[in-house]
Residue frames as a rotation matrix with the C-alpha (Angstrom) as fourth column:
MET 1
-0.017 -0.959 0.283 126.78
-0.997 0.036 0.061 92.65
-0.069 -0.281 -0.957 154.85
LYS 2
0.736 0.169 -0.655 127.76
-0.335 0.932 -0.136 89.15
0.588 0.320 0.743 153.79
VAL 3
0.245 -0.607 0.756 129.53
-0.947 0.018 0.321 87.17
-0.209 -0.795 -0.570 156.52
GLY 4
0.427 -0.218 -0.877 131.69
-0.282 0.890 -0.358 84.09
0.859 0.401 0.319 156.14
VAL 5
0.504 -0.221 0.835 132.43
-0.844 0.080 0.531 82.04
-0.184 -0.972 -0.146 159.28
LEU 6
-0.200 -0.686 -0.700 135.31
-0.742 0.572 -0.349 79.62
0.640 0.449 -0.623 158.99
VAL 7
0.759 0.423 0.494 134.89
-0.640 0.624 0.449 76.11
-0.118 -0.657 0.744 160.34
PHE 8
-0.288 -0.891 -0.350 137.80
-0.806 0.423 -0.415 73.89
0.518 0.163 -0.840 161.29
PRO 9
0.235 0.246 -0.940 137.81
0.323 0.892 0.315 70.42
0.917 -0.378 0.131 162.86
GLY 10
-0.388 -0.344 -0.855 137.42
0.905 0.034 -0.424 71.40
0.175 -0.938 0.298 166.52
SER 11
-0.810 0.222 0.543 135.65
-0.174 -0.975 0.139 74.70
0.560 0.018 0.828 166.00
ASN 12
-0.517 0.685 -0.513 132.90
0.838 0.527 -0.142 75.11
0.173 -0.503 -0.846 168.60
CYS 13
-0.340 0.403 -0.850 131.81
0.345 -0.787 -0.511 78.76
-0.875 -0.467 0.129 168.42
ASP 14
-0.988 -0.065 0.139 130.95
0.152 -0.277 0.949 78.97
-0.024 0.959 0.283 164.74
ARG 15
-0.287 0.955 0.069 127.24
0.789 0.195 0.582 78.47
0.543 0.222 -0.810 165.34
ASP 16
0.071 0.224 -0.972 127.28
0.822 -0.565 -0.070 81.18
-0.565 -0.794 -0.225 168.04
VAL 17
-0.725 -0.394 -0.564 128.63
0.044 -0.845 0.534 83.66
-0.687 0.362 0.630 165.51
VAL 18
-0.859 0.468 0.208 126.11
0.301 0.133 0.944 82.60
0.414 0.874 -0.255 162.85
TYR 19
-0.033 0.889 -0.456 123.31
0.995 0.074 0.072 83.07
0.098 -0.452 -0.887 165.37
VAL 20
-0.114 -0.069 -0.991 124.42
0.473 -0.881 0.007 86.66
-0.874 -0.468 0.132 166.04
THR 21
-0.821 -0.317 -0.475 125.02
-0.191 -0.631 0.752 87.76
-0.539 0.708 0.457 162.46
GLN 22
-0.879 0.473 -0.051 122.16
0.125 0.332 0.935 85.87
0.459 0.816 -0.351 160.83
GLU 23
-0.183 0.877 -0.445 119.45
0.879 0.348 0.325 85.58
0.440 -0.332 -0.834 163.45
ILE 24
0.047 0.160 -0.986 119.97
0.788 -0.612 -0.062 88.71
-0.614 -0.774 -0.155 165.54
LEU 25
-0.394 -0.348 -0.851 121.33
-0.100 -0.904 0.416 91.10
-0.914 0.249 0.321 162.89
GLY 26
0.571 0.804 0.166 119.63
0.063 0.159 -0.985 89.57
-0.818 0.573 0.041 159.88
GLN 27
0.180 -0.628 -0.757 122.73
-0.883 -0.442 0.157 89.44
-0.434 0.640 -0.634 157.69
PRO 28
0.861 0.090 -0.500 123.44
-0.374 0.779 -0.504 86.78
0.344 0.621 0.704 155.01
THR 29
0.078 -0.824 0.561 125.88
-0.950 0.109 0.293 84.36
-0.303 -0.556 -0.774 156.64
ARG 30
0.838 0.135 -0.528 127.43
-0.331 0.896 -0.296 81.14
0.433 0.423 0.796 155.51
LYS 31
0.606 -0.649 0.461 129.90
-0.258 0.388 0.885 78.70
-0.753 -0.655 0.067 157.02
ILE 32
0.609 -0.517 -0.601 133.10
-0.700 0.006 -0.714 78.12
0.372 0.856 -0.358 155.07
TRP 33
0.976 -0.210 0.057 134.81
0.170 0.900 0.401 74.76
-0.136 -0.381 0.914 155.51
HIS 34
0.451 -0.871 -0.196 138.56
-0.344 -0.372 0.862 74.83
-0.824 -0.322 -0.467 156.16
ARG 35
-0.281 -0.583 0.762 139.30
0.484 0.600 0.637 72.77
-0.829 0.548 0.114 153.04
ASP 36
0.760 0.510 0.402 137.60
0.620 -0.385 -0.684 75.28
-0.195 0.769 -0.609 150.74
THR 37
-0.350 -0.934 0.076 139.83
0.897 -0.311 0.315 77.69
-0.270 0.178 0.946 148.86
ASP 38
-0.644 0.204 0.737 137.39
0.379 -0.752 0.539 80.43
0.664 0.627 0.407 147.91
LEU 39
-0.837 0.321 -0.443 135.71
0.335 -0.340 -0.879 82.92
-0.432 -0.884 0.177 150.24
GLY 40
-0.037 0.823 0.567 133.27
0.991 -0.043 0.126 84.03
0.128 0.567 -0.814 147.54
ASP 41
-0.176 0.054 0.983 131.84
0.347 -0.931 0.113 87.51
0.921 0.361 0.145 147.89
VAL 42
0.469 0.393 -0.791 131.80
0.862 -0.008 0.507 87.83
0.193 -0.919 -0.343 151.68
ASP 43
0.574 -0.198 0.795 132.49
-0.112 -0.980 -0.164 91.24
0.811 0.005 -0.585 153.23
VAL 44
0.171 -0.442 0.880 133.61
-0.976 -0.197 0.091 90.00
0.133 -0.875 -0.465 156.62
VAL 45
0.098 -0.234 -0.967 135.47
-0.045 0.970 -0.239 86.83
0.994 0.067 0.084 157.57
VAL 46
0.431 0.040 0.901 135.08
-0.889 -0.153 0.432 85.58
0.155 -0.987 -0.030 161.14
ILE 47
-0.240 -0.532 -0.812 137.47
-0.140 0.847 -0.514 83.00
0.961 -0.010 -0.278 162.52
PRO 48
0.592 0.690 0.417 135.62
-0.491 -0.102 0.865 81.69
0.639 -0.717 0.279 165.57
GLY 49
-0.131 -0.592 0.795 136.77
-0.990 0.121 -0.073 80.16
-0.053 -0.796 -0.602 168.83
GLY 50
0.915 0.391 -0.102 137.27
-0.389 0.920 0.036 76.53
0.108 0.006 0.994 169.60
PHE 51
0.242 -0.837 0.490 140.12
-0.376 0.385 0.843 74.05
-0.895 -0.388 -0.222 169.33
SER 52
0.704 0.067 -0.707 141.07
-0.710 0.061 -0.702 73.91
-0.004 0.996 0.091 165.66
TYR 53
0.268 -0.583 -0.767 142.77
-0.328 0.693 -0.642 70.59
0.906 0.424 -0.005 164.89
GLY 54
0.724 0.121 -0.679 142.56
0.492 0.600 0.632 69.78
0.483 -0.791 0.375 168.59
ASP 55
0.848 -0.466 0.252 145.16
-0.529 -0.777 0.341 72.46
0.037 -0.423 -0.906 169.40
TYR 56
0.759 -0.633 0.154 147.85
0.603 0.772 0.203 69.96
-0.247 -0.061 0.967 168.49
LEU 57
-0.038 -0.920 0.391 151.39
0.861 -0.229 -0.455 71.33
0.508 0.319 0.800 168.38
ARG 58
-0.865 -0.133 -0.484 150.25
0.359 -0.838 -0.411 74.82
-0.350 -0.530 0.773 169.37
CYS 59
0.094 0.979 -0.179 146.93
0.511 -0.201 -0.836 76.68
-0.855 -0.013 -0.519 169.20
GLY 60
0.752 0.335 -0.568 146.38
-0.259 -0.643 -0.721 77.73
-0.607 0.689 -0.396 165.61
ALA 61
-0.189 -0.973 -0.131 149.65
-0.561 -0.003 0.828 76.22
-0.806 0.230 -0.545 164.38
ILE 62
-0.678 0.021 0.735 148.00
0.479 0.771 0.420 73.66
-0.558 0.637 -0.532 162.09
ALA 63
0.380 0.924 0.051 145.02
0.670 -0.237 -0.704 75.80
-0.638 0.302 -0.709 161.10
ARG 64
0.189 -0.369 -0.910 147.35
-0.382 -0.881 0.278 78.35
-0.905 0.295 -0.307 159.53
PHE 65
-0.810 -0.576 -0.108 148.09
-0.350 0.328 0.877 75.78
-0.470 0.749 -0.468 156.80
SER 66
-0.073 0.872 0.483 144.44
0.405 0.469 -0.785 75.11
-0.911 0.138 -0.388 155.96
PRO 67
-0.465 -0.086 0.881 143.56
0.884 0.013 0.467 75.54
-0.051 0.996 0.070 152.23
ILE 68
0.555 0.785 0.274 141.22
0.789 -0.601 0.124 78.45
0.262 0.147 -0.954 153.05
MET 69
0.441 -0.328 -0.835 143.86
0.621 -0.560 0.548 80.58
-0.648 -0.760 -0.043 154.79
PRO 70
-0.688 -0.684 0.243 145.60
0.654 -0.438 0.617 82.04
-0.315 0.584 0.748 151.68
SER 71
-0.208 0.710 0.673 142.23
0.661 -0.405 0.631 83.46
0.721 0.576 -0.385 150.68
VAL 72
0.717 0.433 -0.546 141.79
0.696 -0.413 0.588 84.95
0.029 -0.801 -0.598 154.13
VAL 73
-0.134 -0.858 -0.495 145.23
0.673 -0.446 0.590 86.56
-0.727 -0.254 0.637 153.93
GLU 74
-0.770 -0.126 0.625 144.42
0.610 -0.434 0.663 88.02
0.188 0.892 0.412 150.50
HIS 75
0.297 0.949 0.106 141.03
0.764 -0.302 0.570 89.19
0.573 -0.089 -0.815 151.77
ALA 76
0.592 -0.111 -0.798 142.81
0.660 -0.502 0.559 91.13
-0.463 -0.858 -0.224 154.52
ARG 77
-0.491 -0.869 -0.052 145.48
0.623 -0.393 0.677 92.51
-0.609 0.300 0.735 152.20
GLN 78
-0.498 0.401 0.769 142.72
0.678 -0.373 0.634 93.95
0.540 0.837 -0.086 150.05
GLY 79
-0.893 0.102 0.439 141.54
-0.292 -0.872 -0.392 95.96
0.343 -0.479 0.808 153.05
LYS 80
0.077 0.966 -0.245 138.52
-0.302 0.257 0.918 93.79
0.950 0.003 0.311 153.77
TYR 81
0.106 0.067 0.992 137.46
-0.953 -0.278 0.120 92.86
0.284 -0.958 0.035 157.26
VAL 82
-0.033 -0.154 -0.987 138.65
0.094 0.983 -0.157 89.90
0.995 -0.098 -0.018 159.33
LEU 83
0.245 0.181 0.952 137.66
-0.911 -0.293 0.290 89.17
0.331 -0.939 0.093 162.95
GLY 84
-0.210 -0.368 -0.906 139.43
0.022 0.924 -0.381 86.45
0.977 -0.100 -0.186 164.95
ILE 85
0.414 0.461 0.785 137.90
-0.794 -0.238 0.559 85.42
0.445 -0.855 0.268 168.27
CYS 86
0.600 -0.235 0.765 139.87
-0.557 0.563 0.610 83.41
-0.574 -0.793 0.207 170.85
ASN 87
0.152 -0.553 0.819 141.25
0.470 0.769 0.432 80.51
-0.869 0.320 0.377 168.74
GLY 88
0.727 0.175 0.664 140.68
0.681 -0.307 -0.665 82.78
0.087 0.936 -0.342 165.78
PHE 89
0.873 -0.485 0.056 143.02
-0.485 -0.850 0.204 85.36
-0.051 -0.205 -0.977 167.35
GLN 90
0.263 -0.793 0.550 145.61
-0.232 0.502 0.834 82.64
-0.937 -0.346 -0.052 167.80
ILE 91
0.346 -0.049 0.937 145.26
0.798 0.541 -0.266 81.63
-0.494 0.839 0.226 164.15
LEU 92
0.952 0.059 0.299 145.67
0.220 -0.811 -0.542 85.23
0.210 0.582 -0.785 163.00
THR 93
0.591 -0.803 0.082 148.97
-0.676 -0.438 0.593 85.53
-0.440 -0.405 -0.801 164.85
GLU 94
0.127 -0.526 0.841 150.17
0.166 0.847 0.505 82.21
-0.978 0.075 0.195 163.50
VAL 95
0.417 0.106 0.903 149.43
0.878 0.209 -0.430 83.21
-0.234 0.972 -0.006 159.91
GLY 96
-0.563 -0.824 -0.057 151.06
0.802 -0.562 0.202 86.61
-0.199 0.068 0.978 160.37
LEU 97
-0.023 0.616 0.787 148.04
0.606 -0.618 0.501 88.87
0.795 0.488 -0.359 159.97
LEU 98
0.869 0.197 0.453 148.48
-0.219 -0.668 0.711 90.12
0.443 -0.717 -0.538 163.54
PRO 99
-0.103 -0.993 0.052 151.77
-0.443 -0.001 -0.896 90.51
0.891 -0.116 -0.440 165.49
GLY 100
-0.308 -0.140 0.941 152.74
-0.951 0.050 -0.304 88.67
-0.005 -0.989 -0.149 168.64
ALA 101
-0.552 0.093 -0.828 151.63
-0.092 0.981 0.171 85.34
0.829 0.170 -0.533 170.00
LEU 102
0.393 0.681 0.617 149.20
-0.829 -0.027 0.559 83.80
0.398 -0.731 0.554 172.48
VAL 103
-0.513 -0.668 -0.539 150.90
-0.267 0.721 -0.639 81.50
0.816 -0.184 -0.549 175.01
ARG 104
-0.167 0.441 -0.882 149.92
0.705 0.679 0.206 79.51
0.689 -0.587 -0.424 178.13
ASN 105
0.694 0.473 0.543 148.18
-0.087 -0.693 0.716 81.44
0.715 -0.544 -0.440 180.86
ARG 106
-0.152 -0.877 0.457 150.59
-0.658 -0.255 -0.708 82.38
0.737 -0.408 -0.539 183.63
ASN 107
-0.113 0.131 0.985 148.88
-0.923 0.353 -0.153 80.12
-0.368 -0.926 0.081 186.17
LEU 108
-0.901 -0.310 -0.304 148.70
-0.427 0.762 0.487 77.29
0.080 0.569 -0.818 183.57
HIS 109
-0.569 0.786 0.239 144.97
0.367 0.504 -0.782 76.93
-0.735 -0.357 -0.576 184.24
PHE 110
-0.592 0.534 0.603 142.09
0.653 -0.121 0.748 77.17
0.472 0.837 -0.277 181.81
ILE 111
-0.875 0.309 -0.373 140.08
0.025 -0.740 -0.672 80.32
-0.483 -0.597 0.640 182.49
CYS 112
-0.497 0.815 0.298 136.30
0.613 0.087 0.785 80.41
0.614 0.573 -0.543 181.96
ASP 113
-0.394 0.273 -0.878 134.73
0.738 -0.475 -0.479 83.57
-0.548 -0.837 -0.015 183.28
ARG 114
0.553 0.469 0.689 133.08
0.729 -0.672 -0.128 86.90
0.403 0.573 -0.714 182.49
LEU 115
-0.153 -0.780 -0.607 135.54
0.914 -0.346 0.213 89.72
-0.376 -0.522 0.766 182.75
PRO 116
0.762 0.376 -0.527 135.52
0.226 -0.917 -0.328 93.54
-0.607 0.131 -0.784 182.46
LEU 117
-0.055 -0.760 0.647 137.43
0.991 0.039 0.130 95.12
-0.124 0.648 0.751 179.61
LYS 118
0.066 -0.037 -0.997 138.59
0.083 -0.996 0.043 98.66
-0.994 -0.086 -0.063 179.02
VAL 119
0.599 0.149 0.787 137.91
0.784 0.090 -0.614 99.83
-0.162 0.985 -0.063 175.48
GLU 120
-0.209 -0.850 -0.483 141.02
0.657 -0.488 0.575 101.80
-0.725 -0.197 0.660 174.50
ARG 121
-0.965 -0.099 -0.244 139.71
-0.109 -0.693 0.713 103.25
-0.239 0.714 0.658 171.22
THR 122
-0.138 0.978 0.155 136.20
0.481 0.203 -0.853 104.18
-0.866 -0.043 -0.498 170.26
ASP 123
0.087 0.089 -0.992 137.05
-0.617 -0.777 -0.124 105.91
-0.782 0.623 -0.013 166.98
LEU 124
-0.906 -0.373 -0.202 137.27
-0.393 0.560 0.730 102.71
-0.159 0.740 -0.653 164.95
PHE 125
-0.210 0.892 -0.400 134.32
-0.783 0.091 0.615 101.06
0.585 0.443 0.679 163.21
TRP 126
-0.378 0.010 -0.926 134.80
0.289 0.951 -0.108 97.98
0.879 -0.308 -0.363 165.35
THR 127
-0.535 -0.031 -0.845 134.41
0.841 0.074 -0.535 99.95
0.079 -0.997 -0.014 168.58
GLN 128
-0.786 0.147 0.600 132.37
0.065 -0.946 0.317 102.98
0.615 0.288 0.734 167.59
HIS 129
0.240 0.963 0.122 129.43
-0.121 -0.095 0.988 102.03
0.963 -0.252 0.093 169.82
TYR 130
0.273 -0.220 -0.936 131.51
0.897 0.411 0.165 101.70
0.349 -0.885 0.310 172.99
ARG 131
0.842 -0.047 0.537 132.62
-0.202 -0.951 0.234 104.29
0.500 -0.306 -0.810 175.47
SER 132
-0.045 -0.972 -0.231 136.16
0.096 0.226 -0.969 104.62
0.994 -0.066 0.083 176.77
ASP 133
-0.577 -0.162 0.800 134.95
-0.677 -0.452 -0.580 105.66
0.456 -0.877 0.152 180.23
ARG 134
0.267 0.715 0.646 132.79
-0.917 0.395 -0.058 102.60
-0.297 -0.577 0.761 180.79
PRO 135
-0.760 -0.614 0.214 134.11
-0.541 0.780 0.315 99.01
-0.361 0.123 -0.924 180.91
ILE 136
0.211 0.777 -0.592 132.29
-0.883 0.412 0.225 96.29
0.419 0.475 0.774 179.04
VAL 137
-0.170 -0.221 0.960 131.94
-0.683 0.729 0.047 92.70
-0.711 -0.648 -0.275 180.20
LEU 138
0.338 0.181 -0.924 132.60
-0.852 0.476 -0.219 89.73
0.400 0.861 0.315 177.89
PRO 139
0.908 0.004 0.418 133.07
-0.201 0.881 0.429 86.01
-0.367 -0.473 0.801 178.50
VAL 140
0.012 -0.908 -0.420 136.54
-0.981 0.070 -0.180 84.42
0.193 0.414 -0.890 178.21
ALA 141
0.827 0.162 0.538 137.38
-0.287 0.945 0.157 80.74
-0.483 -0.285 0.828 177.84
HIS 142
0.695 -0.638 -0.333 141.01
-0.329 0.130 -0.935 79.92
0.640 0.759 -0.119 177.12
GLY 143
0.863 -0.493 -0.111 144.10
0.402 0.537 0.742 78.11
-0.306 -0.685 0.661 178.30
GLU 144
-0.277 -0.932 0.233 146.54
0.901 -0.168 0.400 79.90
-0.334 0.321 0.886 176.01
GLY 145
0.607 0.628 0.487 145.40
0.743 -0.666 -0.068 83.51
0.282 0.403 -0.871 176.06
ARG 146
0.479 -0.501 -0.721 148.42
0.398 -0.608 0.687 85.33
-0.782 -0.616 -0.092 177.43
TYR 147
0.962 -0.076 0.263 149.43
0.212 -0.400 -0.892 87.86
0.172 0.913 -0.369 174.84
HIS 148
0.362 -0.917 -0.168 153.17
0.366 -0.026 0.930 88.08
-0.858 -0.398 0.326 174.24
ALA 149
0.875 -0.235 0.422 155.36
0.355 -0.282 -0.891 90.10
0.328 0.930 -0.164 171.91
ASP 150
-0.129 -0.963 -0.236 158.93
0.977 -0.083 -0.197 91.36
0.170 -0.256 0.951 171.93
ALA 151
-0.146 0.049 -0.988 159.59
0.637 -0.759 -0.132 94.84
-0.757 -0.649 0.079 173.30
GLU 152
-0.935 -0.228 -0.271 159.80
-0.052 -0.669 0.741 96.49
-0.350 0.707 0.614 169.86
THR 153
-0.674 0.737 0.059 156.53
0.379 0.276 0.883 95.00
0.634 0.617 -0.466 168.66
LEU 154
-0.030 0.663 -0.748 154.80
0.999 -0.010 -0.049 95.90
-0.040 -0.749 -0.662 171.93
ALA 155
-0.491 -0.237 -0.838 156.02
0.328 -0.942 0.074 99.51
-0.807 -0.239 0.540 171.66
GLN 156
-0.994 0.105 -0.033 154.75
-0.066 -0.331 0.941 99.72
0.088 0.938 0.336 168.07
LEU 157
-0.369 0.910 -0.190 151.34
0.760 0.413 0.502 98.43
0.535 0.041 -0.844 169.08
GLU 158
0.051 0.347 -0.936 151.06
0.875 -0.467 -0.125 101.05
-0.481 -0.813 -0.328 171.79
ASP 159
-0.658 -0.416 -0.627 152.45
0.127 -0.883 0.453 103.88
-0.742 0.218 0.634 169.69
ASN 160
-0.965 0.260 -0.027 150.17
-0.053 -0.093 0.994 103.06
0.256 0.961 0.103 166.75
GLY 161
-0.455 0.835 0.308 147.06
-0.839 -0.287 -0.463 102.72
-0.298 -0.469 0.831 168.89
GLN 162
-0.384 0.267 -0.884 146.55
-0.571 0.683 0.455 99.09
0.725 0.680 -0.110 167.89
VAL 163
-0.941 0.127 -0.313 145.51
0.321 0.630 -0.707 97.92
0.107 -0.766 -0.634 171.35
LEU 164
-0.424 0.869 0.256 141.72
-0.211 -0.370 0.905 97.91
0.881 0.329 0.340 171.38
PHE 165
0.703 0.710 0.036 140.84
-0.267 0.217 0.939 96.03
0.659 -0.670 0.343 174.58
ARG 166
-0.560 -0.828 0.034 142.58
-0.354 0.202 -0.913 95.52
0.749 -0.524 -0.406 177.94
TYR 167
0.063 0.484 -0.873 141.63
0.711 0.591 0.380 93.48
0.700 -0.645 -0.307 180.96
CYS 168
-0.567 -0.191 0.801 140.63
-0.270 -0.876 -0.400 95.85
0.778 -0.444 0.445 183.77
SER 169
-0.941 0.293 -0.168 138.86
0.242 0.237 -0.941 96.09
-0.236 -0.926 -0.294 187.09
ALA 170
-0.152 0.975 0.164 135.08
0.981 0.168 -0.092 96.53
-0.118 0.147 -0.982 187.34
THR 171
0.617 0.352 -0.704 135.64
0.380 -0.917 -0.126 100.26
-0.689 -0.190 -0.699 187.56
GLY 172
0.982 -0.095 0.166 138.06
0.132 -0.293 -0.947 100.43
0.139 0.951 -0.275 184.63
GLU 173
0.491 -0.866 0.093 141.50
-0.774 -0.385 0.503 100.42
-0.399 -0.319 -0.859 186.27
VAL 174
0.746 -0.343 -0.571 144.12
-0.216 0.686 -0.695 98.50
0.630 0.642 0.437 184.28
THR 175
0.282 -0.571 0.771 146.01
-0.950 -0.056 0.306 96.64
-0.132 -0.819 -0.559 187.01
ASP 176
-0.657 -0.581 -0.481 147.95
-0.619 0.779 -0.095 93.42
0.430 0.235 -0.871 187.36
GLU 177
-0.757 0.457 0.467 145.24
-0.199 0.519 -0.831 92.17
-0.622 -0.722 -0.302 189.75
ALA 178
0.266 0.930 -0.254 142.73
-0.541 -0.075 -0.838 92.54
-0.798 0.360 0.483 186.92
ASN 179
-0.116 -0.415 -0.902 144.92
-0.979 0.199 0.035 90.62
0.165 0.888 -0.429 184.48
PRO 180
0.691 0.561 0.457 143.56
-0.663 0.743 0.092 87.04
-0.288 -0.366 0.885 184.32
ASN 181
0.956 -0.213 0.204 146.27
0.278 0.882 -0.382 85.37
-0.099 0.421 0.901 182.26
GLY 182
0.223 -0.933 -0.281 149.45
0.435 -0.163 0.886 87.49
-0.873 -0.320 0.369 182.40
SER 183
0.535 0.017 0.845 149.02
0.832 -0.186 -0.523 89.19
0.148 0.982 -0.113 179.03
LEU 184
-0.592 -0.793 -0.142 151.59
0.799 -0.601 0.026 91.90
-0.106 -0.099 0.989 178.49
ASN 185
-0.982 0.183 0.050 150.10
-0.180 -0.981 0.070 95.34
0.062 0.060 0.996 179.15
ASN 186
-0.488 0.839 0.240 146.80
-0.082 0.230 -0.970 93.58
-0.869 -0.493 -0.044 180.03
ILE 187
-0.651 0.181 -0.737 146.16
-0.753 -0.278 0.597 93.16
-0.096 0.943 0.317 176.26
ALA 188
-0.263 0.657 0.706 142.90
-0.023 0.728 -0.686 91.40
-0.964 -0.197 -0.177 175.42
GLY 189
0.490 0.436 0.755 142.51
0.733 0.261 -0.628 92.46
-0.471 0.861 -0.192 171.78
ILE 190
-0.336 -0.693 -0.638 144.45
0.026 -0.684 0.729 94.21
-0.941 0.229 0.248 169.05
CYS 191
0.870 0.482 0.102 144.13
0.104 0.021 -0.994 95.24
-0.482 0.876 -0.032 165.40
ASN 192
0.113 -0.834 0.541 146.57
0.981 0.182 0.074 95.42
-0.160 0.522 0.838 162.55
ASN 193
-0.674 -0.476 -0.565 148.06
0.428 -0.875 0.227 98.72
-0.603 -0.089 0.793 161.44
ALA 194
-0.908 0.381 0.176 145.48
0.027 -0.365 0.931 99.07
0.418 0.850 0.321 158.69
GLN 195
-0.757 0.568 0.323 142.71
-0.542 -0.269 -0.796 98.52
-0.365 -0.778 0.512 161.28
ASN 196
0.023 0.805 -0.593 140.75
-0.942 0.217 0.257 96.05
0.335 0.553 0.763 159.16
VAL 197
0.037 -0.068 -0.997 141.93
0.109 0.992 -0.064 92.92
0.993 -0.107 0.045 161.01
ILE 198
0.006 0.003 1.000 141.13
-0.926 -0.378 0.007 92.44
0.378 -0.926 0.000 164.70
GLY 199
-0.162 -0.081 -0.983 141.91
0.178 0.978 -0.110 89.65
0.971 -0.192 -0.144 167.12
MET 200
-0.152 0.177 0.972 140.52
-0.889 -0.455 -0.056 89.30
0.432 -0.873 0.226 170.63
MET 201
-0.923 -0.203 -0.326 140.50
-0.044 0.899 -0.436 86.56
0.382 -0.389 -0.839 173.26
PRO 202
-0.623 0.776 0.099 137.13
-0.203 -0.038 -0.978 87.50
-0.755 -0.630 0.182 174.84
HIS 203
-0.772 0.425 0.472 134.00
0.632 0.592 0.501 86.25
-0.066 0.685 -0.726 173.11
PRO 204
-0.830 0.510 -0.226 131.64
-0.487 -0.860 -0.152 89.05
-0.272 -0.016 0.962 171.89
GLU 205
-0.493 0.673 -0.552 129.33
-0.428 0.364 0.827 86.48
0.757 0.644 0.108 170.24
ARG 206
-0.423 0.304 -0.853 128.62
0.674 0.735 -0.072 85.00
0.605 -0.606 -0.516 173.69
ALA 207
-0.494 0.291 -0.819 127.40
0.598 -0.570 -0.563 88.36
-0.631 -0.768 0.108 174.95
SER 208
-0.991 0.109 -0.075 125.10
-0.128 -0.625 0.770 89.43
0.037 0.773 0.633 172.14
ASP 209
-0.216 0.960 -0.178 121.72
0.061 0.196 0.979 88.28
0.975 0.200 -0.101 173.36
ALA 210
-0.210 0.174 0.962 120.05
-0.866 -0.491 -0.100 89.35
0.455 -0.854 0.253 176.61
ILE 211
0.785 0.581 -0.215 118.91
-0.437 0.765 0.473 85.77
0.439 -0.277 0.855 177.17
VAL 212
0.408 -0.710 -0.574 122.54
0.603 0.682 -0.414 84.81
0.685 -0.178 0.706 178.02
GLY 213
0.514 -0.068 -0.855 122.91
0.832 -0.204 0.516 87.64
-0.210 -0.977 -0.049 180.48
GLY 214
0.017 -0.524 -0.852 124.59
0.149 -0.841 0.520 90.44
-0.989 -0.135 0.063 178.55
THR 215
0.761 0.298 0.576 124.74
0.603 0.003 -0.798 92.27
-0.239 0.955 -0.177 175.22
ASP 216
0.468 -0.643 -0.606 128.07
-0.255 -0.755 0.604 94.11
-0.846 -0.128 -0.518 175.40
GLY 217
-0.463 -0.723 0.513 129.41
0.263 0.440 0.858 92.05
-0.846 0.532 -0.014 172.50
LEU 218
0.290 0.669 0.684 126.64
0.858 0.135 -0.496 92.98
-0.424 0.731 -0.535 170.07
ALA 219
0.758 -0.007 -0.653 127.96
-0.099 -0.990 -0.104 96.53
-0.645 0.144 -0.750 169.67
LEU 220
-0.341 -0.938 -0.055 131.09
-0.283 0.047 0.958 95.22
-0.896 0.343 -0.282 167.97
PHE 221
-0.542 0.194 0.818 129.07
0.717 0.613 0.330 93.37
-0.437 0.766 -0.472 165.32
LYS 222
0.618 0.785 -0.049 126.82
0.671 -0.558 -0.488 96.41
-0.411 0.269 -0.871 164.83
GLY 223
0.329 -0.583 -0.743 129.87
-0.270 -0.812 0.517 98.57
-0.905 0.031 -0.425 164.32
ILE 224
-0.739 -0.635 0.223 131.22
-0.005 0.336 0.942 96.44
-0.673 0.695 -0.251 161.47
LEU 225
-0.113 0.790 0.603 127.73
0.915 0.318 -0.246 96.18
-0.387 0.524 -0.759 159.97
GLU 226
0.755 0.416 -0.506 127.44
0.274 -0.903 -0.332 99.96
-0.595 0.112 -0.796 159.77
SER 227
-0.080 -0.877 -0.474 130.95
-0.375 -0.414 0.829 100.28
-0.924 0.244 -0.295 158.35
VAL 228
-0.716 -0.118 0.688 130.22
0.483 0.627 0.611 97.83
-0.503 0.770 -0.392 155.50
ALA 229
0.307 0.927 0.216 126.94
0.875 -0.186 -0.448 99.65
-0.375 0.326 -0.868 154.77
VAL 230
0.612 -0.140 -0.779 128.74
-0.121 -0.989 0.083 102.99
-0.782 0.044 -0.622 154.50
ALA 231
-0.451 -0.892 0.007 131.48
-0.191 0.104 0.976 101.54
-0.872 0.439 -0.218 152.30
ARG 232
-0.441 0.379 0.813 128.87
0.817 0.546 0.188 100.35
-0.372 0.747 -0.551 149.86
């Protein structure tokens, strides 16, 4: 599996992703600068977390116009894999690869924590190593992570099974008390209708090595690795 990790001015999680894919999983990985226009022969594009362009105007609003993004859009339209984490999720909504938007947290505070998540679907390659009856725990770090969409879009997401992760209690109950930022339907991560593009606010790359206190995020990367291997 060849991985390309985008780097924007203000990215701060690109090295974390490279560590997981290259050092832990042993996959060829390269950083791709935002001013490049060619993704090369990568199988998976990861848009990491951080503060692209300083989050000026709106999170992801400037990054969507980067020279590399048309290639990312085409990569997705060809059915290839794209993962957006935190700021990457925001960028994917801005560029139109995922529906909805990420807006200011309901309490207007930046949230930095480790939170339980309910995995809604375990039949996708992204989530095939998870269990629906056991919450996972991933770090979050965002000020604009509240997922919002109009009623029609929200209904389509639910009807199509595009919601992959929800904020929940430690025992798996999806409640308002377990919702850290006011996201509609406790949404923490979604995919597109074709299931090859995923965006999530929690950080799986920050929970992929036991040395940092948890490995629940590693299963997501293993899932995509196995999917690419099968496709070949």
